[in-house]
mmCIF entry with sequence, helices, sheets and N, C-alpha, C, O atoms, coordinates in Angstrom:
data_MODEL
# 
_entry.id   MODEL 
# 
_entity.id                         1 
_entity.type                       polymer 
_entity.pdbx_number_of_molecules   1 
# 
_entity_poly.entity_id                      1 
_entity_poly.type                           'polypeptide(L)' 
_entity_poly.nstd_linkage                   no 
_entity_poly.nstd_monomer                   no 
_entity_poly.pdbx_seq_one_letter_code       MEMESKLRLADVFVSITDPRQAGQVEHDLVELVVVAVNALLV 
_entity_poly.pdbx_seq_one_letter_code_can   MEMESKLRLADVFVSITDPRQAGQVEHDLVELVVVAVNALLV 
_entity_poly.pdbx_strand_id                 A 
# 
loop_
_entity_poly_seq.entity_id 
_entity_poly_seq.num 
_entity_poly_seq.mon_id 
_entity_poly_seq.hetero 
1 1  MET n 
1 2  GLU n 
1 3  MET n 
1 4  GLU n 
1 5  SER n 
1 6  LYS n 
1 7  LEU n 
1 8  ARG n 
1 9  LEU n 
1 10 ALA n 
1 11 ASP n 
1 12 VAL n 
1 13 PHE n 
1 14 VAL n 
1 15 SER n 
1 16 ILE n 
1 17 THR n 
1 18 ASP n 
1 19 PRO n 
1 20 ARG n 
1 21 GLN n 
1 22 ALA n 
1 23 GLY n 
1 24 GLN n 
1 25 VAL n 
1 26 GLU n 
1 27 HIS n 
1 28 ASP n 
1 29 LEU n 
1 30 VAL n 
1 31 GLU n 
1 32 LEU n 
1 33 VAL n 
1 34 VAL n 
1 35 VAL n 
1 36 ALA n 
1 37 VAL n 
1 38 ASN n 
1 39 ALA n 
1 40 LEU n 
1 41 LEU n 
1 42 VAL n 
# 
_struct_asym.id          A 
_struct_asym.entity_id   1 
# 
loop_
_struct_conf.conf_type_id 
_struct_conf.id 
_struct_conf.pdbx_PDB_helix_id 
_struct_conf.beg_label_comp_id 
_struct_conf.beg_label_asym_id 
_struct_conf.beg_label_seq_id 
_struct_conf.pdbx_beg_PDB_ins_code 
_struct_conf.end_label_comp_id 
_struct_conf.end_label_asym_id 
_struct_conf.end_label_seq_id 
_struct_conf.pdbx_end_PDB_ins_code 
_struct_conf.beg_auth_comp_id 
_struct_conf.beg_auth_asym_id 
_struct_conf.beg_auth_seq_id 
_struct_conf.end_auth_comp_id 
_struct_conf.end_auth_asym_id 
_struct_conf.end_auth_seq_id 
_struct_conf.pdbx_PDB_helix_class 
_struct_conf.details 
_struct_conf.pdbx_PDB_helix_length 
HELX_P HELX_P1 AA1 LEU A 9  ? VAL A 14 ? LEU A 9  VAL A 14 1 ? 6  
HELX_P HELX_P2 AA2 ALA A 22 ? GLN A 24 ? ALA A 22 GLN A 24 5 ? 3  
HELX_P HELX_P3 AA3 LEU A 29 ? LEU A 41 ? LEU A 29 LEU A 41 1 ? 13 
# 
_struct_conf_type.id          HELX_P 
_struct_conf_type.criteria    ? 
_struct_conf_type.reference   ? 
# 
loop_
_atom_site.group_PDB 
_atom_site.id 
_atom_site.type_symbol 
_atom_site.label_atom_id 
_atom_site.label_alt_id 
_atom_site.label_comp_id 
_atom_site.label_asym_id 
_atom_site.label_entity_id 
_atom_site.label_seq_id 
_atom_site.pdbx_PDB_ins_code 
_atom_site.Cartn_x 
_atom_site.Cartn_y 
_atom_site.Cartn_z 
_atom_site.occupancy 
_atom_site.B_iso_or_equiv 
_atom_site.pdbx_formal_charge 
_atom_site.auth_seq_id 
_atom_site.auth_comp_id 
_atom_site.auth_asym_id 
_atom_site.auth_atom_id 
_atom_site.pdbx_PDB_model_num 
ATOM 1   N N  . MET A 1 1  ? 94.388 9.725  81.878  1.00 0.00 ? 1  MET A N  1 
ATOM 2   C CA . MET A 1 1  ? 94.508 10.019 83.296  1.00 0.00 ? 1  MET A CA 1 
ATOM 3   C C  . MET A 1 1  ? 93.520 9.148  84.060  1.00 0.00 ? 1  MET A C  1 
ATOM 4   O O  . MET A 1 1  ? 92.353 9.044  83.682  1.00 0.00 ? 1  MET A O  1 
ATOM 5   N N  . GLU A 1 2  ? 93.987 8.529  85.128  1.00 0.00 ? 2  GLU A N  1 
ATOM 6   C CA . GLU A 1 2  ? 93.119 7.675  85.936  1.00 0.00 ? 2  GLU A CA 1 
ATOM 7   C C  . GLU A 1 2  ? 92.307 8.512  86.905  1.00 0.00 ? 2  GLU A C  1 
ATOM 8   O O  . GLU A 1 2  ? 92.773 9.533  87.409  1.00 0.00 ? 2  GLU A O  1 
ATOM 9   N N  . MET A 1 3  ? 91.082 8.064  87.158  1.00 0.00 ? 3  MET A N  1 
ATOM 10  C CA . MET A 1 3  ? 90.234 8.743  88.135  1.00 0.00 ? 3  MET A CA 1 
ATOM 11  C C  . MET A 1 3  ? 90.612 8.234  89.523  1.00 0.00 ? 3  MET A C  1 
ATOM 12  O O  . MET A 1 3  ? 90.541 7.035  89.796  1.00 0.00 ? 3  MET A O  1 
ATOM 13  N N  . GLU A 1 4  ? 91.007 9.136  90.378  1.00 0.00 ? 4  GLU A N  1 
ATOM 14  C CA . GLU A 1 4  ? 91.362 8.755  91.741  1.00 0.00 ? 4  GLU A CA 1 
ATOM 15  C C  . GLU A 1 4  ? 90.152 8.920  92.633  1.00 0.00 ? 4  GLU A C  1 
ATOM 16  O O  . GLU A 1 4  ? 89.393 9.881  92.498  1.00 0.00 ? 4  GLU A O  1 
ATOM 17  N N  . SER A 1 5  ? 89.976 7.991  93.534  1.00 0.00 ? 5  SER A N  1 
ATOM 18  C CA . SER A 1 5  ? 88.883 8.074  94.492  1.00 0.00 ? 5  SER A CA 1 
ATOM 19  C C  . SER A 1 5  ? 89.300 9.033  95.601  1.00 0.00 ? 5  SER A C  1 
ATOM 20  O O  . SER A 1 5  ? 90.284 8.801  96.304  1.00 0.00 ? 5  SER A O  1 
ATOM 21  N N  . LYS A 1 6  ? 88.531 10.118 95.748  1.00 0.00 ? 6  LYS A N  1 
ATOM 22  C CA . LYS A 1 6  ? 88.855 11.105 96.778  1.00 0.00 ? 6  LYS A CA 1 
ATOM 23  C C  . LYS A 1 6  ? 87.980 10.862 97.987  1.00 0.00 ? 6  LYS A C  1 
ATOM 24  O O  . LYS A 1 6  ? 86.763 10.714 97.875  1.00 0.00 ? 6  LYS A O  1 
ATOM 25  N N  . LEU A 1 7  ? 88.615 10.822 99.140  1.00 0.00 ? 7  LEU A N  1 
ATOM 26  C CA . LEU A 1 7  ? 87.903 10.600 100.389 1.00 0.00 ? 7  LEU A CA 1 
ATOM 27  C C  . LEU A 1 7  ? 87.652 11.946 101.044 1.00 0.00 ? 7  LEU A C  1 
ATOM 28  O O  . LEU A 1 7  ? 88.585 12.700 101.320 1.00 0.00 ? 7  LEU A O  1 
ATOM 29  N N  . ARG A 1 8  ? 86.377 12.242 101.290 1.00 0.00 ? 8  ARG A N  1 
ATOM 30  C CA . ARG A 1 8  ? 86.022 13.503 101.927 1.00 0.00 ? 8  ARG A CA 1 
ATOM 31  C C  . ARG A 1 8  ? 86.301 13.410 103.419 1.00 0.00 ? 8  ARG A C  1 
ATOM 32  O O  . ARG A 1 8  ? 86.222 12.336 104.016 1.00 0.00 ? 8  ARG A O  1 
ATOM 33  N N  . LEU A 1 9  ? 86.626 14.549 104.006 1.00 0.00 ? 9  LEU A N  1 
ATOM 34  C CA . LEU A 1 9  ? 86.929 14.599 105.432 1.00 0.00 ? 9  LEU A CA 1 
ATOM 35  C C  . LEU A 1 9  ? 85.726 14.163 106.256 1.00 0.00 ? 9  LEU A C  1 
ATOM 36  O O  . LEU A 1 9  ? 85.886 13.464 107.257 1.00 0.00 ? 9  LEU A O  1 
ATOM 37  N N  . ALA A 1 10 ? 84.537 14.560 105.855 1.00 0.00 ? 10 ALA A N  1 
ATOM 38  C CA . ALA A 1 10 ? 83.319 14.174 106.573 1.00 0.00 ? 10 ALA A CA 1 
ATOM 39  C C  . ALA A 1 10 ? 83.129 12.655 106.541 1.00 0.00 ? 10 ALA A C  1 
ATOM 40  O O  . ALA A 1 10 ? 82.636 12.080 107.512 1.00 0.00 ? 10 ALA A O  1 
ATOM 41  N N  . ASP A 1 11 ? 83.510 12.001 105.448 1.00 0.00 ? 11 ASP A N  1 
ATOM 42  C CA . ASP A 1 11 ? 83.389 10.542 105.352 1.00 0.00 ? 11 ASP A CA 1 
ATOM 43  C C  . ASP A 1 11 ? 84.299 9.851  106.368 1.00 0.00 ? 11 ASP A C  1 
ATOM 44  O O  . ASP A 1 11 ? 83.944 8.808  106.918 1.00 0.00 ? 11 ASP A O  1 
ATOM 45  N N  . VAL A 1 12 ? 85.455 10.427 106.610 1.00 0.00 ? 12 VAL A N  1 
ATOM 46  C CA . VAL A 1 12 ? 86.380 9.863  107.594 1.00 0.00 ? 12 VAL A CA 1 
ATOM 47  C C  . VAL A 1 12 ? 85.785 9.989  108.990 1.00 0.00 ? 12 VAL A C  1 
ATOM 48  O O  . VAL A 1 12 ? 85.843 9.043  109.777 1.00 0.00 ? 12 VAL A O  1 
ATOM 49  N N  . PHE A 1 13 ? 85.211 11.156 109.306 1.00 0.00 ? 13 PHE A N  1 
ATOM 50  C CA . PHE A 1 13 ? 84.646 11.379 110.629 1.00 0.00 ? 13 PHE A CA 1 
ATOM 51  C C  . PHE A 1 13 ? 83.449 10.488 110.899 1.00 0.00 ? 13 PHE A C  1 
ATOM 52  O O  . PHE A 1 13 ? 83.241 10.068 112.038 1.00 0.00 ? 13 PHE A O  1 
ATOM 53  N N  . VAL A 1 14 ? 82.663 10.193 109.887 1.00 0.00 ? 14 VAL A N  1 
ATOM 54  C CA . VAL A 1 14 ? 81.478 9.357  110.064 1.00 0.00 ? 14 VAL A CA 1 
ATOM 55  C C  . VAL A 1 14 ? 81.871 7.939  110.486 1.00 0.00 ? 14 VAL A C  1 
ATOM 56  O O  . VAL A 1 14 ? 81.103 7.257  111.165 1.00 0.00 ? 14 VAL A O  1 
ATOM 57  N N  . SER A 1 15 ? 83.051 7.501  110.090 1.00 0.00 ? 15 SER A N  1 
ATOM 58  C CA . SER A 1 15 ? 83.486 6.140  110.420 1.00 0.00 ? 15 SER A CA 1 
ATOM 59  C C  . SER A 1 15 ? 83.952 6.009  111.873 1.00 0.00 ? 15 SER A C  1 
ATOM 60  O O  . SER A 1 15 ? 84.197 4.895  112.336 1.00 0.00 ? 15 SER A O  1 
ATOM 61  N N  . ILE A 1 16 ? 84.078 7.124  112.598 1.00 0.00 ? 16 ILE A N  1 
ATOM 62  C CA . ILE A 1 16 ? 84.518 7.086  113.996 1.00 0.00 ? 16 ILE A CA 1 
ATOM 63  C C  . ILE A 1 16 ? 83.365 6.598  114.867 1.00 0.00 ? 16 ILE A C  1 
ATOM 64  O O  . ILE A 1 16 ? 82.243 7.093  114.763 1.00 0.00 ? 16 ILE A O  1 
ATOM 65  N N  . THR A 1 17 ? 83.650 5.628  115.723 1.00 0.00 ? 17 THR A N  1 
ATOM 66  C CA . THR A 1 17 ? 82.616 5.153  116.639 1.00 0.00 ? 17 THR A CA 1 
ATOM 67  C C  . THR A 1 17 ? 82.546 6.071  117.851 1.00 0.00 ? 17 THR A C  1 
ATOM 68  O O  . THR A 1 17 ? 83.565 6.570  118.328 1.00 0.00 ? 17 THR A O  1 
ATOM 69  N N  . ASP A 1 18 ? 81.341 6.283  118.338 1.00 0.00 ? 18 ASP A N  1 
ATOM 70  C CA . ASP A 1 18 ? 81.104 7.191  119.454 1.00 0.00 ? 18 ASP A CA 1 
ATOM 71  C C  . ASP A 1 18 ? 81.061 6.397  120.753 1.00 0.00 ? 18 ASP A C  1 
ATOM 72  O O  . ASP A 1 18 ? 80.124 5.626  120.965 1.00 0.00 ? 18 ASP A O  1 
ATOM 73  N N  . PRO A 1 19 ? 82.061 6.567  121.637 1.00 0.00 ? 19 PRO A N  1 
ATOM 74  C CA . PRO A 1 19 ? 82.114 5.783  122.876 1.00 0.00 ? 19 PRO A CA 1 
ATOM 75  C C  . PRO A 1 19 ? 81.220 6.329  123.992 1.00 0.00 ? 19 PRO A C  1 
ATOM 76  O O  . PRO A 1 19 ? 81.136 5.726  125.062 1.00 0.00 ? 19 PRO A O  1 
ATOM 77  N N  . ARG A 1 20 ? 80.554 7.455  123.756 1.00 0.00 ? 20 ARG A N  1 
ATOM 78  C CA . ARG A 1 20 ? 79.746 8.082  124.804 1.00 0.00 ? 20 ARG A CA 1 
ATOM 79  C C  . ARG A 1 20 ? 78.428 7.342  125.009 1.00 0.00 ? 20 ARG A C  1 
ATOM 80  O O  . ARG A 1 20 ? 77.978 6.605  124.131 1.00 0.00 ? 20 ARG A O  1 
ATOM 81  N N  . GLN A 1 21 ? 77.823 7.540  126.159 1.00 0.00 ? 21 GLN A N  1 
ATOM 82  C CA . GLN A 1 21 ? 76.531 6.938  126.472 1.00 0.00 ? 21 GLN A CA 1 
ATOM 83  C C  . GLN A 1 21 ? 75.441 7.642  125.669 1.00 0.00 ? 21 GLN A C  1 
ATOM 84  O O  . GLN A 1 21 ? 75.360 8.870  125.663 1.00 0.00 ? 21 GLN A O  1 
ATOM 85  N N  . ALA A 1 22 ? 74.613 6.865  125.001 1.00 0.00 ? 22 ALA A N  1 
ATOM 86  C CA . ALA A 1 22 ? 73.614 7.427  124.093 1.00 0.00 ? 22 ALA A CA 1 
ATOM 87  C C  . ALA A 1 22 ? 72.641 8.372  124.793 1.00 0.00 ? 22 ALA A C  1 
ATOM 88  O O  . ALA A 1 22 ? 72.245 9.376  124.202 1.00 0.00 ? 22 ALA A O  1 
ATOM 89  N N  . GLY A 1 23 ? 72.253 8.089  126.008 1.00 0.00 ? 23 GLY A N  1 
ATOM 90  C CA . GLY A 1 23 ? 71.295 8.928  126.716 1.00 0.00 ? 23 GLY A CA 1 
ATOM 91  C C  . GLY A 1 23 ? 71.880 10.216 127.257 1.00 0.00 ? 23 GLY A C  1 
ATOM 92  O O  . GLY A 1 23 ? 71.143 11.127 127.635 1.00 0.00 ? 23 GLY A O  1 
ATOM 93  N N  . GLN A 1 24 ? 73.200 10.298 127.295 1.00 0.00 ? 24 GLN A N  1 
ATOM 94  C CA . GLN A 1 24 ? 73.877 11.459 127.874 1.00 0.00 ? 24 GLN A CA 1 
ATOM 95  C C  . GLN A 1 24 ? 74.438 12.413 126.822 1.00 0.00 ? 24 GLN A C  1 
ATOM 96  O O  . GLN A 1 24 ? 75.065 13.414 127.167 1.00 0.00 ? 24 GLN A O  1 
ATOM 97  N N  . VAL A 1 25 ? 74.220 12.113 125.552 1.00 0.00 ? 25 VAL A N  1 
ATOM 98  C CA . VAL A 1 25 ? 74.819 12.879 124.459 1.00 0.00 ? 25 VAL A CA 1 
ATOM 99  C C  . VAL A 1 25 ? 73.895 14.021 124.033 1.00 0.00 ? 25 VAL A C  1 
ATOM 100 O O  . VAL A 1 25 ? 72.718 13.807 123.747 1.00 0.00 ? 25 VAL A O  1 
ATOM 101 N N  . GLU A 1 26 ? 74.446 15.238 123.996 1.00 0.00 ? 26 GLU A N  1 
ATOM 102 C CA . GLU A 1 26 ? 73.683 16.393 123.532 1.00 0.00 ? 26 GLU A CA 1 
ATOM 103 C C  . GLU A 1 26 ? 74.091 16.829 122.132 1.00 0.00 ? 26 GLU A C  1 
ATOM 104 O O  . GLU A 1 26 ? 73.290 17.425 121.413 1.00 0.00 ? 26 GLU A O  1 
ATOM 105 N N  . HIS A 1 27 ? 75.336 16.535 121.736 1.00 0.00 ? 27 HIS A N  1 
ATOM 106 C CA . HIS A 1 27 ? 75.843 16.971 120.436 1.00 0.00 ? 27 HIS A CA 1 
ATOM 107 C C  . HIS A 1 27 ? 76.391 15.773 119.669 1.00 0.00 ? 27 HIS A C  1 
ATOM 108 O O  . HIS A 1 27 ? 76.921 14.831 120.257 1.00 0.00 ? 27 HIS A O  1 
ATOM 109 N N  . ASP A 1 28 ? 76.256 15.825 118.350 1.00 0.00 ? 28 ASP A N  1 
ATOM 110 C CA . ASP A 1 28 ? 76.743 14.771 117.476 1.00 0.00 ? 28 ASP A CA 1 
ATOM 111 C C  . ASP A 1 28 ? 78.279 14.765 117.478 1.00 0.00 ? 28 ASP A C  1 
ATOM 112 O O  . ASP A 1 28 ? 78.903 15.824 117.398 1.00 0.00 ? 28 ASP A O  1 
ATOM 113 N N  . LEU A 1 29 ? 78.881 13.583 117.568 1.00 0.00 ? 29 LEU A N  1 
ATOM 114 C CA . LEU A 1 29 ? 80.338 13.455 117.619 1.00 0.00 ? 29 LEU A CA 1 
ATOM 115 C C  . LEU A 1 29 ? 80.993 14.039 116.375 1.00 0.00 ? 29 LEU A C  1 
ATOM 116 O O  . LEU A 1 29 ? 82.023 14.703 116.481 1.00 0.00 ? 29 LEU A O  1 
ATOM 117 N N  . VAL A 1 30 ? 80.419 13.807 115.200 1.00 0.00 ? 30 VAL A N  1 
ATOM 118 C CA . VAL A 1 30 ? 80.998 14.325 113.956 1.00 0.00 ? 30 VAL A CA 1 
ATOM 119 C C  . VAL A 1 30 ? 81.027 15.849 113.988 1.00 0.00 ? 30 VAL A C  1 
ATOM 120 O O  . VAL A 1 30 ? 82.010 16.455 113.561 1.00 0.00 ? 30 VAL A O  1 
ATOM 121 N N  . GLU A 1 31 ? 79.968 16.474 114.486 1.00 0.00 ? 31 GLU A N  1 
ATOM 122 C CA . GLU A 1 31 ? 79.937 17.937 114.578 1.00 0.00 ? 31 GLU A CA 1 
ATOM 123 C C  . GLU A 1 31 ? 81.038 18.439 115.509 1.00 0.00 ? 31 GLU A C  1 
ATOM 124 O O  . GLU A 1 31 ? 81.699 19.430 115.199 1.00 0.00 ? 31 GLU A O  1 
ATOM 125 N N  . LEU A 1 32 ? 81.242 17.776 116.637 1.00 0.00 ? 32 LEU A N  1 
ATOM 126 C CA . LEU A 1 32 ? 82.289 18.182 117.575 1.00 0.00 ? 32 LEU A CA 1 
ATOM 127 C C  . LEU A 1 32 ? 83.682 18.062 116.953 1.00 0.00 ? 32 LEU A C  1 
ATOM 128 O O  . LEU A 1 32 ? 84.525 18.940 117.136 1.00 0.00 ? 32 LEU A O  1 
ATOM 129 N N  . VAL A 1 33 ? 83.916 16.986 116.228 1.00 0.00 ? 33 VAL A N  1 
ATOM 130 C CA . VAL A 1 33 ? 85.224 16.778 115.607 1.00 0.00 ? 33 VAL A CA 1 
ATOM 131 C C  . VAL A 1 33 ? 85.468 17.817 114.515 1.00 0.00 ? 33 VAL A C  1 
ATOM 132 O O  . VAL A 1 33 ? 86.579 18.332 114.394 1.00 0.00 ? 33 VAL A O  1 
ATOM 133 N N  . VAL A 1 34 ? 84.454 18.130 113.724 1.00 0.00 ? 34 VAL A N  1 
ATOM 134 C CA . VAL A 1 34 ? 84.583 19.135 112.666 1.00 0.00 ? 34 VAL A CA 1 
ATOM 135 C C  . VAL A 1 34 ? 84.898 20.504 113.274 1.00 0.00 ? 34 VAL A C  1 
ATOM 136 O O  . VAL A 1 34 ? 85.764 21.220 112.770 1.00 0.00 ? 34 VAL A O  1 
ATOM 137 N N  . VAL A 1 35 ? 84.211 20.866 114.337 1.00 0.00 ? 35 VAL A N  1 
ATOM 138 C CA . VAL A 1 35 ? 84.481 22.143 115.004 1.00 0.00 ? 35 VAL A CA 1 
ATOM 139 C C  . VAL A 1 35 ? 85.913 22.177 115.540 1.00 0.00 ? 35 VAL A C  1 
ATOM 140 O O  . VAL A 1 35 ? 86.594 23.195 115.415 1.00 0.00 ? 35 VAL A O  1 
ATOM 141 N N  . ALA A 1 36 ? 86.371 21.089 116.128 1.00 0.00 ? 36 ALA A N  1 
ATOM 142 C CA . ALA A 1 36 ? 87.726 21.027 116.672 1.00 0.00 ? 36 ALA A CA 1 
ATOM 143 C C  . ALA A 1 36 ? 88.778 21.155 115.565 1.00 0.00 ? 36 ALA A C  1 
ATOM 144 O O  . ALA A 1 36 ? 89.770 21.865 115.734 1.00 0.00 ? 36 ALA A O  1 
ATOM 145 N N  . VAL A 1 37 ? 88.572 20.489 114.462 1.00 0.00 ? 37 VAL A N  1 
ATOM 146 C CA . VAL A 1 37 ? 89.531 20.570 113.338 1.00 0.00 ? 37 VAL A CA 1 
ATOM 147 C C  . VAL A 1 37 ? 89.542 21.978 112.767 1.00 0.00 ? 37 VAL A C  1 
ATOM 148 O O  . VAL A 1 37 ? 90.609 22.515 112.468 1.00 0.00 ? 37 VAL A O  1 
ATOM 149 N N  . ASN A 1 38 ? 88.364 22.586 112.609 1.00 0.00 ? 38 ASN A N  1 
ATOM 150 C CA . ASN A 1 38 ? 88.300 23.954 112.089 1.00 0.00 ? 38 ASN A CA 1 
ATOM 151 C C  . ASN A 1 38 ? 88.998 24.929 113.031 1.00 0.00 ? 38 ASN A C  1 
ATOM 152 O O  . ASN A 1 38 ? 89.644 25.870 112.569 1.00 0.00 ? 38 ASN A O  1 
ATOM 153 N N  . ALA A 1 39 ? 88.883 24.725 114.328 1.00 0.00 ? 39 ALA A N  1 
ATOM 154 C CA . ALA A 1 39 ? 89.546 25.589 115.292 1.00 0.00 ? 39 ALA A CA 1 
ATOM 155 C C  . ALA A 1 39 ? 91.065 25.494 115.146 1.00 0.00 ? 39 ALA A C  1 
ATOM 156 O O  . ALA A 1 39 ? 91.769 26.491 115.304 1.00 0.00 ? 39 ALA A O  1 
ATOM 157 N N  . LEU A 1 40 ? 91.559 24.316 114.851 1.00 0.00 ? 40 LEU A N  1 
ATOM 158 C CA . LEU A 1 40 ? 93.003 24.150 114.664 1.00 0.00 ? 40 LEU A CA 1 
ATOM 159 C C  . LEU A 1 40 ? 93.494 24.807 113.379 1.00 0.00 ? 40 LEU A C  1 
ATOM 160 O O  . LEU A 1 40 ? 94.632 25.270 113.309 1.00 0.00 ? 40 LEU A O  1 
ATOM 161 N N  . LEU A 1 41 ? 92.644 24.849 112.374 1.00 0.00 ? 41 LEU A N  1 
ATOM 162 C CA . LEU A 1 41 ? 93.047 25.405 111.073 1.00 0.00 ? 41 LEU A CA 1 
ATOM 163 C C  . LEU A 1 41 ? 93.008 26.926 111.044 1.00 0.00 ? 41 LEU A C  1 
ATOM 164 O O  . LEU A 1 41 ? 93.641 27.543 110.188 1.00 0.00 ? 41 LEU A O  1 
ATOM 165 N N  . VAL A 1 42 ? 92.284 27.530 111.955 1.00 0.00 ? 42 VAL A N  1 
ATOM 166 C CA . VAL A 1 42 ? 92.141 28.991 111.933 1.00 0.00 ? 42 VAL A CA 1 
ATOM 167 C C  . VAL A 1 42 ? 93.334 29.666 112.518 1.00 0.00 ? 42 VAL A C  1 
ATOM 168 O O  . VAL A 1 42 ? 93.380 30.895 112.579 1.00 0.00 ? 42 VAL A O  1 
# 
């Protein structure tokens, strides 16, 4: 059996670039995306 490379969901989110202004950001983009995805799954 071949070992398949599994991509974690968090690894996908980390690759997203954050278009927001650095000085105006209060929350991490990855955290916001994870919360949004979890809300859809519930």
